[in-house]
C-alpha positions in Angstrom: -12.5 -7.6 20.8 -14.5 -5.0 18.9 -13.9 -4.0 16.0 -15.5 -1.1 14.0 -17.0 -1.3 10.9 -16.1 1.2 8.0 -18.5 0.3 6.0 -17.9 3.3 3.7 -14.6 2.5 3.3 -15.0 -1.3 2.3 -18.3 0.0 -0.1 -15.8 2.2 -1.9 -12.9 -0.4 -2.2 -15.9 -2.9 -3.6 -16.6 -0.2 -6.3 -13.3 0.3 -7.4 -12.4 -3.3 -7.7 -14.9 -5.6 -8.3 -13.7 -8.6 -6.4 -14.6 -12.0 -7.9 -15.7 -15.2 -5.7 -13.0 -17.0 -4.7 -12.5 -20.3 -7.0 -12.2 -23.9 -6.0 -8.1 -24.0 -5.6 -5.6 -26.6 -6.7 -5.5 -28.6 -3.3 -9.0 -30.7 -3.3 -7.1 -33.7 -4.9 -4.9 -32.9 -1.7 -7.9 -32.5 0.6 -8.9 -36.0 -0.6 -5.3 -37.5 0.4 -5.6 -35.7 3.7 -8.7 -37.1 4.7 -7.1 -40.3 5.5 -4.3 -38.7 7.7 -5.6 -39.2 11.5 -4.6 -36.0 12.4 -7.2 -34.4 9.8 -9.7 -31.7 10.8 -12.2 -30.3 8.3 -13.1 -27.0 8.1 -16.1 -26.1 9.6 -18.8 -24.7 7.3 -18.9 -21.1 6.5 -20.4 -18.6 8.3 -21.5 -16.2 5.9 -20.8 -15.8 2.2 -17.5 -14.5 0.6 -19.9 -11.1 -0.8 -20.9 -10.5 3.0 -17.4 -10.9 4.7 -15.8 -8.5 2.0 -18.5 -6.0 2.9 -18.4 -6.2 6.5 -15.0 -5.8 8.3 -17.1 -6.8 11.6 -18.5 -10.0 10.2 -15.4 -10.8 8.8 -13.5 -10.6 12.0 -16.7 -12.4 14.2 -16.2 -15.2 11.2 -12.4 -15.5 11.8 -12.4 -15.5 15.6 -14.9 -18.3 15.5 -12.8 -20.3 13.1 -10.0 -20.3 15.5 -12.2 -21.2 18.2 -13.7 -23.9 16.4 -10.7 -25.0 15.0 -9.0 -25.1 18.5 -6.0 -22.8 17.0 -4.7 -19.5 18.8 -5.9 -16.1 17.3 -3.6 -13.2 17.2 -3.5 -10.3 14.9 0.0 -9.9 13.9 1.6 -6.3 14.8 3.9 -4.6 12.3 5.8 -1.4 13.1 3.4 -1.0 16.3 0.4 -1.5 14.2 -2.2 -4.2 14.2 -2.1 -5.8 10.9 -6.0 -5.1 9.2 -6.7 -8.6 8.6 -9.6 -7.7 6.7 -8.1 -5.9 4.2 -5.1 -7.9 3.7 -8.0 -11.1 3.0 -9.5 -8.1 0.5 -6.2 -7.6 -1.2 -5.2 -11.1 -1.3 -8.6 -12.4 -2.6 -8.6 -10.1 -5.2 -5.5 -11.1 -6.7 -6.6 -14.8 -7.0 -6.0 -16.2 -3.4 -3.0 -17.1 -1.3 -1.7 -20.1 -3.7 -1.5 -17.0 -6.3 -0.1 -14.4 -4.4 2.7 -16.8 -2.7 4.1 -18.1 -6.1 7.5 -16.8 -7.0 6.7 -15.9 -10.5 3.4 -13.7 -10.6 
């Protein structure tokens, strides 16, 4: 799948919002417990730095596709209203707001 990199848009977005490095989440203790589960599969090492995937939509998509291959999970881009969801933009928005746990809290 070819993904066009809209570098100028990403640079403008980065300048408009200084995106912080993601912080370790509260799941670390839970992860240790999960390792005891026989079905546990550790995430592979990161292919690129956070800043690199923020700056490059194509690198983000390549990394995401490779993650799904290595985890043997199906990679699909959701379609909403007949348009593919921009997963890179979603990633930028969620990480800039503190991550999935913070974004999905009811009282944020």
